[in-house]
N, C-alpha and C positions, 0 to 999 in steps of 0.2 A: 513485501514486495514493493518497497518504495524506493524511489530514486529521484534524483534531481529532475525537475521538469524542463520543458523547452524554454527558450529565451522569452523574456517578458513580452516582447513584441509579438510573439506568435502564440503565446499561451496564457490564458486567463486563469483560472483557478481551481480548484480544489478537490479532491476526493480522497484521498488521503492525501495528496500531496501537493505540492507546493512550489515554493519558490524555487526556481531552479536555475542554475547557472548554465550558461551555454554560449556558444559562439554567436556573435552578432548577426551573422548571415548564414543561411543554409544553402548548400550547393544544390543545384537542380538535380532532381533524382529521376531515374527512369520510371515509367509507369509500372507498378507492381503487377506481376502476372495474376495474382489472386485478388479478386474484388474486395474492397475494404469491408464490406458487410460480412463476408466470410471470415476475414481476419478478426473482426470485432466479435463475432460469435465464438471463434476459437479462443480469443483472449478471455471472454466471459467464462467459458467452460474451464479453461486452465486455472484461473484464479478461484472459481467456484469450487472446483474439486480439490484445491490445495488443503482445505481443512480436513477432508477425508484422508488425504495422503499423510498429513501430520498424525492423525489418529492411528492409522495403521503402522506408521513408522515408529511411534512410541511403544507399540506392542513388542518390538524387537530390540529397540535401542533406548538409551537414556535420552531425555529431552535435549541436553547439550550436544549429544552425538548427532541427533536428528538435525539440529540447527547447523552444526559444523558441516555435515555431509551436504546439506542443502546449499550452504554458501559456497562450498568448494565446487560443487557441480555447476552452480550458477556462474561463478567466476570463470570457470573453464569455458563455458559457452560464450561469454562476453569477450574473453581473451581471444578466442578464435575470430569472432566478429571484428574486433579491433585490428587484428593482424590482417584480415582480408581487406579492411578499409584503410589500412595503413594509418590508423589513428595514433597520435602522439600522446604520451602520458603527460600529466601536468608537471611542470618543472619547478614551480614555486614551493619552497618549504612551507610557507604559510598556507597555501592551498592544501597541501597534504595534511597539515595539522587540522584544518577545518573539516577535511574529508574524514579524518579519524573520528571526530566527534559525530559527524553525520552518520558514519557507518554504525556507531554504537546506538544512536537514537532511532535510526530508520531500519536497521537490519539486525544486528546482534541482539539487542535487548528485546524488541517486540517479537522477533522470531522465537527466541528462547521462552518468552512469557507464554506465547500461544502453545508451544510444545508442552510446557509444564501444565498449563491450564487444561489441555485435552487429556491429561492423565485422569482427571476427575469429572470433566463435563463433556457432554456430547459435542460432536463436530458441528451439529446444527446450531447450537447455542454460540459456539465460537464464531461461526460465520455471521450470526446476527450481531454479536458484540463488535465485530470488525466494521460493521456498517455504521457504527456511531462515530467514526473518525471525522466526518464532515461537521458533526455537531460540536465536537471538541475543538475542531479547527475554527469554527465560527466564534465560539466563546473566547478562545485564545487570541484570535486576530484583533478583536476589539481592544484587548488589553495590551498586546505587544506591538501592533501595527497601527500607528496613529492615523495613517491615511485610510484605514479600512473602517469607515463609519457604518454602524448598523442602521438598517431601515426597519420600519415597523414589521414589514413582511418577514425579514430575516430573523428578527427577535421572536416573532410568532412561531417561525419554523423551529427555533431552538426550543421553545416551550413544548411544541408538539412532539418534537423528537425525543425529548427526555420523558414525556408522558408515555411514549412508546417503549422506552427502556424499562420503565416501571411496570408496564404491561407484560413485557417479556419475562421479567423477574418475578411476576406474581406478587407485587407489593401488598395487595389487599389480603393475601394469605399469610402475611408476615414472613415472606420468602421461605416458607416451609418446603422442605425437600430440595432446596437449592444448595449446591456446593458453593458457599460464599468465597472461600479462598480461590478456587478455580475460576469462578466468574469474575472475581476482582482482578485476577491476573489477565484475563482476556480483555477486560475493559481498559486496564492499564496499558496493555499492548496497543490498543487502538488509539489511546491518548498519546502514545509516543510518536505516532506518525505526524500529527500536526505540529508537535513541539519540534521535531526534526525538520519539517518543512520550513517553519519560521526561521529556524537557525540557518538553514541553507540559504534562504532568501536574503538574510541579513549579511551573510559572510561570503557566499560563493558566486553571487550574481556578477556577471561581467568579468570573469576570470580569463576569458578568451579561449578556454578549452571547450571541446564539444561535449554535448550531453552524454554521448556514448563513452567518451574517455573518462569523464567524471564518474559516471555510474560504474563502469568497470573497475576503476581505482577504488571506489567506495566499497564495492563488494569484496575486492581483494583485501582491504584493510579489515573489513568485518570478519573475513575468514581467518586472518591472523589473530584477531581478538579471541575468536572461539578456539583457535589452536592452542592458545595459552591457557584459557579457562577450563576447557573440557578435561584435560588430564588431572586437573586439581580436584574435580568433583566427581569424576567417573573413572572406572577401570577400563582397560582395553577390552573390547568385545572378544569373547571366546568363540563366537559363532556369528555368521552373517545369514540369518534366515532369509530365504529368497524373497517372499512378498514384502516384508518391511524394507529390505534393502532396495528393491525396485521402486518402492514408493518414495523413499528418501531421494534416490537418484532422479526420479521423475519430478519430485517437488523442486529440486534445485535446477535441473536442466530445463524443465518446462516452466514451472511457476516462478522461478527467479531469474532465469537466463533468457529463454525464448520469449517469455511474456514481456520483458523489458524491450526487446527488439520489436515486437508486434506493436506495443504501445507507442514506441518512438516513431514508427512508420505511420501509425494512425494519426498522431498529433500533427505530423508534417502534412499528411494528405487531406484530412477532413477537419483539422483544428482541435484544440483541447476541449471545447465545449461538447462536441459530439463524442470525442474519445473518452471523456470522463463519465459518460452515461453507463459505461461498463460497471461502475460502482454499484448501480442499482440492481444489477442482475446477480451479483456475487452471492448475497444471502439467499436468494431464491434457489440458485443452483446448489449451494452448500447444503441447504435444507433438504432438497429433493435427493441429493446423493447420500446424505446421512441416513435418511429414512429408507430409501430403496435398496441401498447396497450394504449398509451396516446394521439395518434393522433397529435404528434408534427410535425411541418412542417420542411422539410429538403431541403435546397438549395444545388446545386451541389458542392459548395466549401467546405462544411463540410465533406462529405465522401472523396473527393479528397485530401483535406488538411490533414485529418486523416491518409490516406494511406501514404502520404509523411512524416508525423511525425513518423509513425511506421518504415518506411524505415530508416529514420535518426536515430531513437532510436536503431534499430538493428545494424547499422554501429558503433554507439558509444560503443556497447558492445563487439565489436571484439577485441580480444587480440591475439598477436602472440604466437605461441606455444613455450615453452621453448626449448633451444638447446638440441640436443640429448645427449650431453656430461654431461648435468646436471642430477643428480640422480632424479628419480621421487619424492621421499620424500622431497628433497630439493626444487624442483620446487613448490610443494604444499605449503611448508612452507613459501616461499617468494612471491608467486603470490598474488597480491592484489585482494580482492574480488570485484566483480562488484558492482557499486553503487546502483544497483537496484534489487538485488535478492529478498528478501523475502517480499513481500508486506503485503506491506503491505500491516496488517491490513489494500492495495491498497486501499481499497476504502472505 
């Protein structure tokens, strides 16, 4: 569920996502009919339930088919939104080239990895693995973004977060009973998001296109990528079981389409800092949904480790406030965005 985030001047940083391109100014918008807190709760539920929907979807379809259906439905929702707002597609060939890479890193690859991972791991574990994106983002930004200097607090958060990962995986037991390939794919999927965000930040910032146009184009390209790959590795479905089919459609229309529009509105209304807090609710909701609705077993180390991961992730997002002597406009212009702000398309 990742997408390019808001313009640098309006959005700081991280949750799984990142740098994002967008138009320099945003048009004045009418006050939404639904209070932002209700939309925030809705976004948290949508992304939190995404891992349950993936799990059920893979019971009826191959992982690549789940990802293709998800991207197709999400693209359709954003296409309607773009048509209603009369958004123009990017015109630059170079922009489309960078969006193709972004679609692979932020959509096609991580979505497929999560689908394959949930063939062998519970949706609860997949949701917790997804929460490690801010940690990967912090580690990568230090290497890839020269202006993003770590503080002691952020480095401590990185250490705390990975201690939480080891707790979730039961490292003291030698990872016994853990499906290592499946868990590895889920962690790799969460790693893809900050890699994609950094790529977007370096290549697509300042293109002049709106966030919605860039995101819709990105999902369209991701759909094309899966349309090519899926027939090579799967056969055409002979049946469309009702529940898995509905889950895949909901995963795309809600988790990849509507969620992007909700987040887009939240960032504009309350800012990226408040909007990115949804990241910390996702593993909680994913865990509750997996246990309550799928009957997944939960050992003590999963929720405890998840809590430690979230504490570490929160610490990595801490940034010192700019000195009072620095004009506000200058501070906004120079402050690096958090590696994790617009999820993506998180989940």
